Structures are given as C-alpha cells and as structure tokens.
N, C-alpha and C positions, 0 to 999 in steps of 0.2 A: 850468653848468645852470639853468635857470627853478628860481625858487624852489617849494617843494613836491616837487622831479624829484628824483631819486637822481644824486647825481654820479656824474660817466664815471672809468672807470679813471685815469686820466692824473692827473684834479683831484684823485681821493680820495689818490694814490702823491705828488704833490707837497705836501697839505697832512699825508701823513704825516711827510713831508721835513721841515717845517716846525716841527714838533713837536717831531722829533728835535732839530731844531738848536738849537730853546727850550732845551730841557731840559738841553746843552750849554753855552746862554750863562748858566743858572742856576748850572750847578756853576761854570764857573769865575768867572763875577761873585763867588761866594760865595768862593771861592779867592782870591781876589785881593782880596776885601776891596771892593769897586767898587757902594756901594750904589745910586749914584744909577743905575747901567746893570741893578743887580739889580731894583730898583724896577720897570723896566719889561717884565720878563717876567712881573707879575700883570695880572690884572684891577683895575678899580681898586677891588671890593667881595671880592676873594679871603679865601678862607675856609682859613688854615692849624690843622690838628688833628693837634697833636703828644701828642692826651692816650694814644696808646700808642708813644711816640717811642722808649722806655727801659726797655718793659714789654716782656718774653721771655718766653716758654711751654716749660718743659720739655720734652721728649720723655715724659714721665711726664703733663704736662697740668698743672703747676703754676704758674703765674702770679709771675711775679719781676721785682722792680724798679718804679717810681713814673712815676705819669704827667707828662707834661707842658702846657702851654696850649694853648688853643684861641683862634688870633687871626682877628681880620675886618678886613677893610679894606686897601689898600696902607702905609698910613702907619702904622698899626697894628702890621702884619708886619714890616716893616723894621724899624721900632724896634725889637723881640723879636730879631731876628733879630741886626744889627749892635749890640745891649748884649747879648746872648750870647756873640755873638766878638768881645766889645770887647779882651779880653785870651788870645786865642786863633788859634791857627795851624790851618787848616783843608784837610785836600783829600779832596775828593767824587769817587767815581767812579760810574759809572752805567754800567748794561748791560742789553741785553736789553730794547731799548725795546717795548711790546704796543699796537699805539692803536687805535684802532676809529672811525674816523670815522661818526660817524650826520649831520652834514648839513653846508652849505656853512660854519656858526658854531659848530656844536659838538662835541668828542668825548672820549676818555674812552682812559684806558691805565693801564699799572704798568709801574713801571721800578726793578728790581731796584738795591738801591746799596752801597756799601761806603764807611766815612768812615774819617778817621782823625783826630782833634782832639788839637792839643798845643800846652805851655803855650806862653806869649810870645818865649820865647827858646828855641823850638823842640827845648828836649832832651829833655823829658818827655813821654812818650804820657800823655798822657789819658783817650782814649778809641778803640776801634778795634771798631766795630760795623757790622753789616750787617742789610739789611732789603728794604723796598721802599715806592716813593710808587706811592698809590694815586691818582691825579690825573682832573680835570675841565678839558679847555680849552676858550677861546672866542674867535671871533675879536673882537677888537674893536679898535677907534681905527684898523683897518687894516694888522691883524698876529695872527696866533694869540698868546692870553698864559694862563696859569695862573689858572683860575679856584677850584681848591680841590683841595688837598693833604692825604691821608693817609697820614700815615709809620706802619708796622711795621714791628718789627726779628726780625730772625730770633735772634742773641747781640747784648749789650752784652758789650764786656770793659774795663773801667778801671783800667788797670795802675798807674796811676799820681795817681789819682784821691786827694784830699784828702776827708772829710767835716766 
C-alpha cells in the first residue's frame, strides 16, 4: 500500500498474524524468563501501565485491590518485569486476540489473558488471575512491537500470597 492509502486485505491479515505471534512471544519469553528476547517485543519508548493490574471490580461495582506501577521505556519495563519475577515462576495464557490495524505502522488490540504465578519452588500458588491486555502496536525497526500496554483484571486470587 502507498503511504496514506488503506492496506489491502492480505497485508492487513499478515499484520494481524504478525501481531498475534508477537504477543505469543511475549508470553513465552516471560514464562521462560528470557529477558533479552522479551525486550525485543517492545518498542524503545514502550509504556506499561499496571495501575489496574491487581484491581478488580465486583459485580456490585466495588473496586478491590491495589494499583501497580506505570513504567516507561524498554529498559525500565524490563528491569521492572525481571525484578518482579526474580523469585517466581509464571505461566501466561493469551486468548481471543482482537486486533485492529490502523495503518502500515500502527495497530491496537485487546487480548484476554490468564496467569498463574507460583513461588520459586513451583509448589505454592501465589496468584491466579484473569483479565485483558489493552495494547497499541507499532512497526519499528523492521517488526511489529508492543508500544503501549494497560493490564486490567476481572479477578485476582492470591491463595498463597503473604503480606
């Protein structure tokens, strides 16, 4: 497609699949603790918003839980993620990628997710939660990358968490 022209259907489908694969790599690199590879899924100026990452809203509308950090920049995001999982094992699942391609270089999406976080010995379940990643993607340095993330939760169960 020419600059400013709509993408054709095939180019749009290829972009959607590339972004779905990108998110799959995000989950795998996170779970395998491959921080160098994980860094490459993000744009240099990525914004990762976990301000609602542990907050849930009951069916009655009551908000529960605490907010997390908002982190800006690839190095800062990776320092935060690798530090948060330094003594934990995790398993993330992504489902039902809804991706909208705005142009050859910009897209957005929502990915339903569930994660399991265990203690380092993998015997104590610390957290099981589900929610959504609300994301923006940008084509940068020859690949689609995650430019912005906002994590929201439907539920957070912390059976083995200690305060």
